[in-house]
Backbone as CSV, one residue per row, in Angstrom:
resi,resn,N_x,N_y,N_z,CA_x,CA_y,CA_z,C_x,C_y,C_z
1,MET,-50.197,-18.296,17.854,-51.048,-17.223,17.361,-51.765,-16.607,18.559
2,SER,-51.915,-15.303,18.534,-52.510,-14.619,19.682,-54.013,-14.912,19.793
3,SER,-54.479,-14.907,21.012,-55.904,-15.154,21.256,-56.775,-14.106,20.576
4,TRP,-56.277,-12.859,20.509,-57.053,-11.792,19.858,-57.186,-12.039,18.364
5,LEU,-56.124,-12.514,17.720,-56.192,-12.813,16.289,-57.129,-13.988,16.030
6,ILE,-57.036,-14.988,16.882,-57.946,-16.139,16.760,-59.390,-15.678,16.932
7,LEU,-59.622,-14.785,17.877,-60.965,-14.258,18.110,-61.456,-13.466,16.894
8,LEU,-60.583,-12.692,16.274,-60.956,-11.952,15.071,-61.339,-12.907,13.942
9,ILE,-60.567,-13.958,13.764,-60.886,-14.952,12.729,-62.218,-15.616,13.037
10,ALA,-62.455,-15.925,14.304,-63.739,-16.510,14.711,-64.886,-15.569,14.371
11,GLY,-64.698,-14.280,14.618,-65.718,-13.288,14.292,-65.963,-13.186,12.798
12,LEU,-64.901,-13.254,12.004,-65.068,-13.219,10.548,-65.799,-14.459,10.046
13,LEU,-65.529,-15.591,10.678,-66.270,-16.808,10.318,-67.738,-16.700,10.731
14,GLU,-68.005,-15.919,11.757,-69.395,-15.672,12.128,-70.105,-14.924,11.005
15,VAL,-69.405,-14.003,10.368,-69.972,-13.298,9.213,-70.307,-14.308,8.112
16,VAL,-69.384,-15.235,7.861,-69.604,-16.245,6.816,-70.866,-17.034,7.099
17,TRP,-71.028,-17.505,8.346,-72.206,-18.335,8.596,-73.483,-17.523,8.693
18,ALA,-73.387,-16.296,9.176,-74.591,-15.464,9.242,-75.103,-15.145,7.837
19,VAL,-74.190,-14.769,6.957,-74.573,-14.514,5.563,-74.989,-15.826,4.902
20,GLY,-74.269,-16.888,5.202,-74.583,-18.187,4.617,-75.992,-18.649,4.908
21,LEU,-76.503,-18.305,6.087,-77.878,-18.696,6.418,-78.870,-18.195,5.379
22,LYS,-78.613,-17.005,4.838,-79.501,-16.439,3.828,-79.528,-17.318,2.577
23,TYR,-78.378,-17.878,2.242,-78.250,-18.647,1.003,-78.621,-20.123,1.154
24,THR,-78.826,-20.589,2.388,-79.202,-21.996,2.572,-80.660,-22.259,2.242
25,HIS,-81.460,-21.171,2.229,-82.911,-21.308,2.018,-83.487,-22.326,3.001
26,GLY,-83.259,-22.057,4.275,-83.780,-22.947,5.323,-83.081,-24.296,5.344
27,PHE,-81.808,-24.316,5.015,-80.997,-25.535,4.936,-81.523,-26.517,3.902
28,SER,-82.154,-25.995,2.860,-82.656,-26.858,1.791,-81.687,-26.945,0.608
29,ARG,-80.609,-26.156,0.632,-79.597,-26.189,-0.428,-78.308,-26.758,0.161
30,LEU,-77.798,-27.815,-0.433,-76.702,-28.586,0.160,-75.406,-27.792,0.314
31,THR,-74.879,-27.244,-0.763,-73.568,-26.587,-0.677,-73.566,-25.394,0.283
32,PRO,-74.506,-24.449,0.150,-74.504,-23.355,1.134,-74.700,-23.849,2.569
33,SER,-75.476,-24.901,2.736,-75.697,-25.451,4.082,-74.414,-26.031,4.657
34,LEU,-73.663,-26.761,3.845,-72.401,-27.337,4.316,-71.384,-26.252,4.661
35,ILE,-71.312,-25.217,3.823,-70.403,-24.104,4.101,-70.808,-23.408,5.398
36,THR,-72.104,-23.156,5.548,-72.611,-22.469,6.736,-72.351,-23.275,8.003
37,LEU,-72.665,-24.548,7.981,-72.456,-25.395,9.156,-70.974,-25.530,9.495
38,SER,-70.118,-25.620,8.480,-68.673,-25.698,8.717,-68.159,-24.405,9.340
39,ALA,-68.615,-23.270,8.811,-68.193,-21.980,9.361,-68.679,-21.829,10.800
40,MET,-69.900,-22.300,11.088,-70.423,-22.249,12.460,-69.520,-23.027,13.410
41,ALA,-69.212,-24.257,13.022,-68.412,-25.118,13.890,-67.011,-24.539,14.106
42,LEU,-66.388,-24.074,13.033,-65.047,-23.524,13.155,-65.060,-22.221,13.957
43,SER,-66.052,-21.386,13.731,-66.174,-20.131,14.463,-66.321,-20.388,15.961
44,MET,-67.201,-21.301,16.320,-67.407,-21.634,17.735,-66.157,-22.251,18.346
45,GLY,-65.502,-23.128,17.581,-64.279,-23.752,18.083,-63.185,-22.726,18.350
46,LEU,-63.020,-21.772,17.434,-62.016,-20.735,17.626,-62.391,-19.810,18.778
47,LEU,-63.685,-19.513,18.920,-64.134,-18.713,20.062,-63.780,-19.421,21.365
48,ALA,-64.072,-20.697,21.437,-63.768,-21.466,22.652,-62.271,-21.467,22.931
49,TYR,-61.464,-21.605,21.888,-60.010,-21.595,22.061,-59.532,-20.238,22.571
50,ALA,-60.066,-19.161,21.994,-59.678,-17.814,22.430,-60.062,-17.570,23.879
51,MET,-61.169,-18.159,24.310,-61.635,-17.965,25.681,-60.720,-18.620,26.715
52,LYS,-59.796,-19.465,26.264,-58.839,-20.039,27.203,-57.960,-18.945,27.807
53,ASN,-57.732,-17.864,27.058,-56.837,-16.803,27.509,-57.500,-15.445,27.653
54,LEU,-58.752,-15.321,27.249,-59.462,-14.048,27.325,-60.676,-14.188,28.233
55,PRO,-61.093,-13.118,28.884,-62.313,-13.186,29.688,-63.508,-13.574,28.809
56,ALA,-64.364,-14.423,29.321,-65.488,-14.931,28.541,-66.393,-13.810,28.032
57,GLY,-66.737,-12.870,28.894,-67.627,-11.779,28.490,-67.018,-10.915,27.405
58,THR,-65.734,-10.629,27.544,-65.036,-9.825,26.538,-64.973,-10.571,25.214
59,ALA,-64.556,-11.819,25.254,-64.422,-12.614,24.029,-65.765,-12.739,23.321
60,TYR,-66.812,-13.024,24.062,-68.123,-13.203,23.448,-68.623,-11.890,22.849
61,ALA,-68.450,-10.795,23.570,-68.897,-9.490,23.069,-68.144,-9.101,21.805
62,VAL,-66.838,-9.322,21.783,-66.051,-8.995,20.589,-66.461,-9.892,19.428
63,TRP,-66.628,-11.173,19.683,-67.030,-12.135,18.644,-68.365,-11.736,18.015
64,THR,-69.350,-11.454,18.842,-70.652,-11.067,18.297,-70.581,-9.700,17.629
65,GLY,-69.761,-8.797,18.170,-69.621,-7.470,17.568,-69.004,-7.534,16.189
66,VAL,-67.918,-8.292,16.060,-67.281,-8.457,14.746,-68.271,-9.090,13.771
67,GLY,-68.989,-10.097,14.232,-69.977,-10.750,13.368,-71.097,-9.816,12.953
68,ALA,-71.595,-9.039,13.896,-72.702,-8.122,13.591,-72.275,-7.021,12.630
69,VAL,-71.130,-6.411,12.895,-70.652,-5.331,12.026,-70.312,-5.877,10.642
70,GLY,-69.614,-6.995,10.602,-69.247,-7.585,9.314,-70.460,-7.983,8.490
71,THR,-71.451,-8.559,9.139,-72.665,-8.968,8.436,-73.439,-7.752,7.938
72,ALA,-73.515,-6.718,8.749,-74.207,-5.501,8.333,-73.489,-4.837,7.158
73,ILE,-72.166,-4.795,7.203,-71.408,-4.212,6.095,-71.610,-5.026,4.818
74,PHE,-71.590,-6.344,4.938,-71.863,-7.203,3.783,-73.246,-6.895,3.216
75,GLY,-74.220,-6.759,4.101,-75.578,-6.449,3.665,-75.657,-5.137,2.908
76,ILE,-74.918,-4.147,3.387,-74.916,-2.839,2.730,-74.217,-2.916,1.374
77,LEU,-73.034,-3.532,1.352,-72.218,-3.538,0.140,-72.681,-4.526,-0.923
78,VAL,-73.201,-5.671,-0.501,-73.523,-6.733,-1.455,-75.026,-6.910,-1.657
79,LEU,-75.786,-6.776,-0.589,-77.216,-7.062,-0.669,-78.075,-5.818,-0.859
80,GLY,-77.447,-4.665,-0.915,-78.187,-3.426,-1.146,-79.034,-2.965,0.023
81,GLU,-78.652,-3.350,1.235,-79.395,-2.919,2.409,-79.116,-1.450,2.712
82,SER,-79.965,-0.842,3.475,-79.878,0.578,3.797,-78.545,0.947,4.451
83,ALA,-78.008,2.099,4.033,-76.778,2.621,4.630,-77.036,4.020,5.170
84,ASN,-78.164,4.190,5.843,-78.490,5.524,6.355,-77.561,5.898,7.509
85,ILE,-77.558,7.167,7.839,-76.616,7.701,8.821,-76.781,7.054,10.199
86,ALA,-78.000,6.789,10.600,-78.227,6.176,11.914,-77.612,4.781,11.963
87,ARG,-77.723,4.052,10.880,-77.163,2.701,10.838,-75.633,2.749,10.873
88,ILE,-75.042,3.656,10.111,-73.589,3.781,10.073,-73.050,4.211,11.446
89,VAL,-73.704,5.181,12.075,-73.281,5.629,13.409,-73.397,4.479,14.410
90,SER,-74.470,3.723,14.324,-74.659,2.593,15.240,-73.564,1.540,15.056
91,LEU,-73.214,1.256,13.810,-72.119,0.310,13.563,-70.807,0.861,14.108
92,GLY,-70.602,2.160,13.962,-69.404,2.795,14.527,-69.341,2.656,16.038
93,LEU,-70.483,2.743,16.688,-70.525,2.569,18.142,-70.151,1.143,18.544
94,ILE,-70.604,0.174,17.751,-70.226,-1.218,18.039,-68.718,-1.377,17.895
95,VAL,-68.152,-0.821,16.822,-66.697,-0.892,16.614,-65.976,-0.211,17.779
96,ALA,-66.472,0.935,18.217,-65.862,1.624,19.359,-65.908,0.741,20.606
97,GLY,-66.999,0.033,20.808,-67.107,-0.882,21.943,-66.114,-2.025,21.852
98,ILE,-65.919,-2.561,20.641,-64.948,-3.639,20.442,-63.541,-3.136,20.771
99,ILE,-63.206,-1.957,20.269,-61.891,-1.372,20.548,-61.726,-1.121,22.047
100,GLY,-62.778,-0.603,22.673,-62.731,-0.364,24.112,-62.495,-1.637,24.904
101,LEU,-63.154,-2.715,24.524,-62.953,-3.986,25.224,-61.528,-4.496,25.039
102,LYS,-60.988,-4.315,23.843,-59.596,-4.737,23.602,-58.646,-3.926,24.470
103,LEU,-58.846,-2.621,24.513,-57.951,-1.759,25.295,-58.072,-2.017,26.795
104,ALA,-59.250,-2.422,27.241,-59.476,-2.636,28.668,-58.991,-4.010,29.139
105,SER,-58.652,-4.877,28.209,-58.241,-6.238,28.588,-56.741,-6.334,28.822
């Protein structure tokens, strides 16, 4: 499997754990906490694996970018968070940066 695909999966798992933190209620709820901690560990493990073949700065930036954009989109679509134009444009800029890093690698 390509390092880029592994990195994308790691980023999507970052979305799972970032959103999961909201549902753990400070790690006081068992099931959401276990899901969140598992997603954290798997996400980090996949990031580390992807970094074997990708530059560390690029891999980390893409991983955090995918996580940030995915979490923000989840917040907009599921949690009713603001979807104003400035926020959408800013998310688009992050996506453009992720694409730019992929093309430059």
